[in-house]
C-alpha positions as CSV (number, residue, x, y, z in Angstrom):
1,M,-33.9,10.2,14.5
2,F,-36.2,11.4,16.6
3,V,-34.7,9.5,19.5
4,H,-31.0,10.6,18.7
5,G,-32.3,14.4,18.7
6,R,-34.1,14.2,22.5
7,V,-30.7,12.0,23.6
8,A,-28.7,15.0,22.3
9,F,-30.9,17.6,24.0
10,A,-30.4,15.1,27.1
11,Q,-27.1,15.3,27.0
12,E,-27.1,19.1,26.6
13,R,-29.2,19.9,29.8
14,I,-26.8,17.9,32.1
15,G,-23.6,19.3,30.1
16,I,-22.5,16.0,28.8
17,S,-19.5,17.0,25.7
18,R,-21.0,15.6,22.5
19,Q,-17.4,16.1,20.2
20,S,-16.5,12.7,19.0
21,T,-13.9,10.2,19.8
22,S,-12.3,7.5,18.3
23,Y,-12.6,3.8,19.1
24,T,-9.9,5.0,21.9
25,G,-11.1,7.6,23.6
26,R,-8.9,10.0,22.0
27,T,-10.3,13.5,20.5
28,P,-9.5,14.5,17.2
29,Q,-7.2,17.1,18.4
30,D,-4.2,14.5,19.1
31,S,-4.2,13.5,15.3
32,V,-2.4,17.3,14.4
33,G,0.5,17.7,13.1
34,P,3.1,15.0,11.6
35,D,3.2,11.2,12.3
36,P,5.6,10.8,15.3
37,N,5.7,7.4,14.5
38,Y,6.6,7.5,10.8
39,L,10.0,5.5,10.9
40,A,8.1,2.5,13.3
41,R,6.0,2.3,10.1
42,A,8.0,2.8,7.5
43,L,10.9,0.0,8.4
44,P,8.8,-3.1,9.8
45,G,6.9,-2.0,6.1
46,F,9.9,-2.3,4.8
47,A,11.2,-5.8,6.5
48,V,7.7,-7.0,5.5
49,G,7.7,-5.9,2.5
50,V,10.6,-7.7,1.9
51,L,9.2,-11.1,2.8
52,G,6.2,-10.1,0.9
53,A,8.3,-9.9,-2.2
54,V,10.1,-13.3,-1.7
55,A,6.9,-15.2,-0.9
56,G,5.1,-13.3,-3.5
57,G,8.3,-14.6,-6.5
58,A,8.3,-18.3,-5.3
59,R,4.3,-18.3,-5.9
60,G,4.7,-16.7,-9.0
61,Y,7.1,-19.0,-9.6
62,A,5.2,-22.4,-8.7
63,V,2.3,-20.8,-10.8
64,A,4.7,-20.7,-14.4
65,G,5.2,-24.8,-13.8
66,K,7.3,-26.5,-15.9
67,C,8.7,-25.4,-19.3
68,N,7.0,-27.5,-22.0
69,K,9.2,-26.4,-25.0
70,P,10.4,-28.9,-26.7
71,Y,14.6,-27.0,-26.6
72,A,16.1,-26.2,-23.7
73,D,17.2,-23.1,-25.0
74,Q,14.0,-21.8,-25.2
75,C,12.9,-22.2,-21.1
76,E,15.8,-19.6,-20.2
77,F,13.4,-17.3,-19.1
78,H,10.4,-19.3,-18.7
79,G,8.2,-18.2,-15.2
80,F,10.6,-14.5,-15.2
81,S,7.4,-12.5,-16.0
82,E,5.6,-14.9,-13.0
83,V,8.5,-13.6,-10.7
84,I,8.4,-10.3,-11.0
85,A,4.9,-10.1,-10.9
86,G,4.1,-12.2,-7.9
87,G,7.1,-10.7,-6.1
88,F,5.3,-6.9,-6.8
89,I,1.7,-7.9,-5.8
90,G,3.6,-9.9,-2.3
91,G,5.9,-6.7,-1.7
92,V,2.9,-4.4,-2.1
93,V,0.9,-6.3,0.3
94,G,3.9,-7.2,2.8
95,S,4.3,-3.8,2.9
96,A,0.5,-2.4,3.7
97,F,0.7,-5.3,6.1
98,G,3.7,-4.7,8.2
99,A,3.5,-0.6,8.4
100,A,-0.3,-1.4,10.0
101,I,1.6,-3.5,12.6
102,P,2.4,-0.1,14.5
103,V,-0.4,1.0,16.5
104,G,0.5,4.9,16.0
105,R,-1.8,7.3,17.4
106,G,-4.3,4.7,18.1
107,L,-7.0,6.9,15.9
108,C,-7.5,3.8,13.4
109,T,-7.8,0.0,13.9
110,Q,-6.2,-2.8,12.4
111,G,-8.5,-3.1,9.7
112,E,-8.4,1.0,8.7
113,R,-4.7,0.5,9.5
114,F,-4.3,-2.0,6.6
115,A,-6.6,-0.5,4.4
116,K,-5.0,3.1,4.0
117,G,-1.2,1.4,4.0
118,L,-3.1,-0.7,1.1
119,G,-3.9,2.0,-0.8
120,G,-0.4,3.9,-0.4
121,A,1.6,0.7,-0.4
122,T,0.0,0.5,-4.0
123,L,0.4,4.0,-4.8
124,G,4.3,3.5,-4.2
125,G,4.0,0.6,-6.2
126,V,2.8,2.7,-9.3
127,V,5.2,5.2,-8.6
128,A,8.6,2.9,-8.5
129,I,7.3,1.8,-11.8
130,G,7.2,5.0,-12.9
131,L,10.7,5.6,-11.9
132,L,11.8,2.7,-13.0
133,V,10.6,3.2,-16.4
134,V,11.8,6.6,-16.8
135,S,15.4,6.1,-15.1
136,A,16.4,2.8,-14.9
137,P,19.7,3.8,-13.8
138,L,18.0,4.4,-10.4
139,G,17.9,0.6,-10.1
140,L,15.8,-1.3,-7.5
141,G,16.2,1.3,-4.9
142,V,13.2,2.9,-6.1
143,A,11.1,0.2,-4.5
144,A,11.6,2.2,-0.9
145,T,8.7,4.0,-2.1
146,V,6.4,0.9,-1.7
147,P,6.7,1.2,2.4
148,V,7.2,5.0,2.4
149,G,3.8,5.3,0.7
150,A,2.3,2.7,3.1
151,A,3.4,4.7,5.8
152,V,2.6,8.2,4.9
153,A,-0.7,7.1,4.0
154,M,-1.0,6.3,7.7
155,R,-0.2,10.2,8.8
156,K,-3.3,10.6,10.9
157,C,-3.9,7.1,12.4
């Protein structure tokens, strides 16, 4: 801490500004206002989220395995809950990954963008489940809250 204070004092003496910058060299003022790349994040988030939901659903079906009930009519919905859970998890992770692909303003690293997108997509997934439970007539259109949540969470990136 003592060395840091001497460096700061020396920088002030020779006129070097101590304003913080990100890893790209941009100043915090560049992050003021709404994200101009909102659709550039939401659209890949939606596309990769659909692919992730399909892959997650397929993995859920594989996890369910074969039905070992004695009668075929008992296996009608075998694996349904695994497919739904896998599709949901795959959609959330896929949306976070897809929304993190565009660099945007360049104020966040790839890992930071993914972490923020994962948080926003998870929150969007919770909202989607709530909307499906409360108002079923909306249908699967509420699944758009997942990539929208991922894109909104990265508004400062």
